[in-house]
Each structure stands twice: as C-alpha cells, then as structure tokens.
C-alpha positions in Angstrom: 107.9 75.6 75.1 106.5 75.7 78.6 105.0 79.2 78.3 103.0 78.3 75.3 102.0 75.0 76.8 100.7 76.8 79.9 99.0 79.5 77.8 97.2 76.9 75.8 96.0 75.1 79.0 94.6 78.3 80.4 93.0 79.3 77.1 91.2 76.0 77.1 90.2 76.6 80.7 88.8 80.1 80.2 85.1 79.2 80.3 85.3 76.8 83.3 87.5 79.1 85.3 85.3 82.1 84.5 82.3 80.2 86.0 84.2 80.1 89.3 84.8 83.9 89.2 81.2 84.6 88.2 80.0 82.6 91.2 82.3 84.6 93.5 81.0 87.9 92.0 77.4 87.0 92.9 78.1 85.8 96.4 79.5 86.9 99.7 83.0 86.0 98.5 83.2 89.5 96.9 82.8 91.2 100.2 85.2 88.8 102.0 87.9 89.6 99.4 87.3 93.3 99.6 87.5 93.2 103.3 90.9 91.5 103.0 92.3 93.9 100.4 91.0 97.4 100.8 92.4 98.1 104.3 95.9 97.9 102.8 95.1 100.8 100.4 94.1 103.9 102.5 93.4 107.2 100.8 91.1 108.5 98.1 90.4 105.5 96.0 90.0 107.3 92.7 93.6 108.4 92.9 95.0 104.9 93.8 96.3 103.0 90.8 96.1 99.2 91.2 97.5 96.6 88.8 95.8 93.2 88.9 98.5 90.8 87.7 97.2 87.6 86.1 93.6 88.8 86.2 92.2 85.7 84.5 88.4 86.2 84.2 88.8 89.5 86.0 87.6 88.9 89.6 90.1 91.3 91.4 90.0 93.9 88.6 86.2 94.0 88.7 85.7 94.2 92.5 88.4 96.8 92.8 87.1 99.0 90.0 83.6 98.7 91.4 85.1 99.9 94.8 86.4 103.0 93.0 90.1 102.4 92.4 91.9 103.0 89.1 92.5 99.5 87.8 94.7 98.0 85.2 94.4 94.2 84.5 97.1 92.1 83.0 96.9 88.6 81.6 98.9 86.7 79.0 95.9 84.9 77.6 93.7 86.8 75.1 90.7 84.6 75.8 90.9 85.4 79.6 91.0 89.1 78.8 88.0 88.9 76.6 86.1 86.9 79.2 87.1 89.3 81.9 85.7 92.2 79.8 82.4 90.3 79.5 82.3 89.6 83.2 83.0 93.3 83.9 79.8 94.4 82.2 79.3 98.2 82.6 82.7 98.4 84.3 84.6 97.2 81.2 85.6 100.7 80.0 86.6 101.7 83.5 89.4 99.1 83.6 92.6 99.2 81.4 93.2 95.8 79.9 96.7 94.7 79.0 97.7 91.5 77.2 101.2 90.8 78.5 103.5 88.5 80.3 103.7 88.7 84.1 107.4 88.3 84.0 108.0 91.2 81.5 105.0 93.4 81.3 106.3 96.3 79.2 104.7 98.7 81.6 106.5 101.9 82.8 108.5 101.8 86.0 107.1 103.3 89.2 103.6 103.6 87.8 101.3 101.9 90.3 100.5 102.3 93.9 99.7 98.6 94.3 100.1 95.3 92.6 97.7 92.5 93.5 97.7 88.9 92.4 95.9 85.6 93.2 96.9 82.1 92.3 99.5 83.2 89.7 103.0 83.0 91.1 103.1 79.2 91.4 102.3 79.0 87.7 105.2 81.0 86.5 108.4 79.8 84.8 110.6 82.5 86.5 108.8 83.7 89.7 111.9 85.5 90.9 111.9 87.6 87.7 108.2 88.2 88.1 108.7 89.6 91.6 111.4 91.9 90.4 109.2 93.1 87.5 106.2 93.8 89.8 108.4 95.8 92.2 109.9 97.7 89.2 106.5 99.0 88.2 105.5 99.9 91.8 106.0 103.5 93.0 108.2 104.0 96.1 106.0 103.2 99.1 103.8 101.0 96.8 102.3 97.8 98.0 102.6 94.2 96.6 99.8 92.0 97.8 100.1 88.4 96.6 97.7 85.5 97.4 98.8 82.0 96.6 99.3 78.4 97.9 101.5 75.4 97.6 99.5 74.2 94.6 100.6 70.8 93.3 103.3 70.3 96.0 101.6 66.9 96.5 103.4 65.8 93.4 106.6 65.8 95.4 105.6 65.3 99.0 104.0 62.1 100.4 102.2 63.9 103.3 100.8 66.5 100.9 99.6 63.6 98.7 97.8 62.0 101.6 96.2 65.4 102.4 95.2 65.9 98.8 93.5 62.5 98.6 91.8 63.1 101.9 90.4 66.4 100.5 89.0 64.6 97.5 87.3 62.1 99.9 85.8 64.9 102.0 84.5 66.6 98.9 82.8 63.4 97.8 81.4 62.7 101.3 79.9 66.2 101.5 78.5 66.0 97.9 80.4 69.1 96.8 81.8 70.0 93.5 85.4 68.8 93.2 87.5 71.8 92.1 90.3 69.4 90.8 88.4 66.7 89.0 86.4 69.2 87.0 89.7 70.2 85.3 92.1 68.4 83.1 94.2 67.0 86.0 96.7 65.2 83.8 97.5 68.3 81.7 97.9 70.5 84.7 100.0 68.1 86.7 102.3 67.7 83.6 102.8 71.4 83.5 103.1 71.7 87.3 106.0 69.2 87.3 107.9 71.6 85.0 107.3 74.7 87.2 109.9 75.6 89.9 107.5 76.5 92.7 105.7 73.1 92.7 108.7 71.8 94.7 109.2 74.8 97.0 108.0 75.3 100.5 106.0 78.5 100.5 105.6 81.3 101.6 109.1 80.9 103.0 110.6 80.8 99.5 108.8 84.0 98.6 109.9 85.8 101.8 113.5 84.8 101.2 113.4 86.2 97.6 111.6 89.4 98.6 113.9 90.2 101.5 116.8 90.3 99.1 115.2 93.1 97.1 115.7 95.9 99.6 112.0 96.4 100.6 110.9 98.4 103.6 108.5 95.6 104.7 107.8 92.0 103.9 105.3 89.8 105.9 103.2 86.8 105.3 99.7 85.9 106.6 99.3 82.1 106.8 95.7 82.2 107.9 94.2 84.5 105.2 92.4 81.5 103.8 90.1 81.4 106.8 88.8 84.8 106.0 88.5 84.7 102.2 87.6 81.1 101.3 84.1 79.8 101.0 83.2 76.6 102.9 83.4 74.7 99.7 86.9 75.9 99.0 88.0 75.0 102.6 86.9 71.4 102.0 88.4 71.3 98.5 91.8 72.7 99.5 92.1 71.9 103.2 95.5 70.4 102.8 96.7 73.4 100.7 95.8 76.6 102.7 96.2 79.9 100.9 98.7 82.4 102.3 99.2 86.1 101.5 102.3 88.1 101.2 102.5 91.8 101.8 105.6 93.7 100.6 106.2 97.5 100.7 108.7 99.0 98.3 
C-alpha cells in the first residue's frame, strides 16, 4: 500500500529531516519564513488558530507558536510528531499535536483561521481530496497558504532531468551538502513514480483544482523561493523553484 510505503520512508527519514529543521530554527531562515507568512494573518495573534499540515519535525508549528499564534500540528508519522515535540522544547505544550492523515484529518469543520503547509502536497496519494479537506476545516474567510515545488518531475521530463543533474554538479563544485544524495534516492524516486503530482505542471494544476472549489481568492507566487530559501537551497534546488499558493475561503 502506497500510504504505508510512504509512511515508512518518512519514519526512517525522521532524524535526518529533523536536522534540516533544527538548522533552520537556529539560523536566519526562521525570520525569512516568518516574514513570508505572518503578513497574511493580520489581527491579534493569540486569537488566530493555525493548522500546520504535515508538520514533519515541526518547523512551521514551532516558529508560529513562538510568534504567538494558536497552533495545531498534524502529521501522519508518529516519529515525526515525537521529534517535533523535542524540537519545540518549552513550546511543546503550547502546540496541539495531532497524529492524522492530511487527506482525512478527522478535525471539525470550520475550525481554523489558517492552514499552512510546506513540501507536502506533492507527496500525497489524493492531493485533490487533501485540498478539499483543508478547505473544509477552514473558517469562512480563512486562508490556505501552501508552499511546494515540482519535486521529482525530473523523472518524467528530460529538461528537468538536465536541470537536476546540473544542480548536483553545482553543489559539488561549491563544496556544499547535497540535499538529495544524503537521502535514500532510490526509495524516494520509487515512491515519487507512484504519486500523481510528480507528472503534473505546478502550480497551474493546483490553481485549476482550487478555482473549482468556489473560493473568494486564489493566487500563486512563483518567486517565493527567492525570499525564503538559503543560498545552499538555491544551489541544491535551482531547477525546481518553490512556489506558494494563497487561497481564501
């Protein structure tokens, strides 16, 4: 079953992935991300309920809780939730942790003022269903803010493959850590080949799906990566720039 295969992969990746988040938490990346997110959520922060979907080791949940928002963090992997709690330190009890599936959370409808997510949608079996679920649990006027990229599209596109290989060379030439080769590439590529969004051109696919859901606003930012990525990330992922999608219910 694909879900279990994916869950096992990320369970095994917990420690290594957490190190990336820990590095972000102790660097200027935290401030870059806050600057990109917080302007979308005006108002008294202690009254704004944000759901971090696919929290992983907890980066978004931690920085948003630290900024004063009410935060709930969801992940389907128990090891990620436990690692996120460790990373949260004294903020652990300020965050509500939920072990659940992003496509069927079990959370109450119209509960949250915002849903945020990073590098999750591409990794889902039924991303359309996930978008419907996230909008269900948003209050009217609530905001969906999703950050993602065309991860693993190089498996199906020759030009993307050339870009991916050029990225690997640039990483080597600059003596940087390669964010791909430090993972189990074969395992992740095998999973990515079974996932629907590996073949899609995004964010156009996302925009088309969301525009069918009677939202008051849907827009994409194709240059968000320039503001939130570190220089090392820009070299690692130059051929796969991150985009953001903003949708208002």
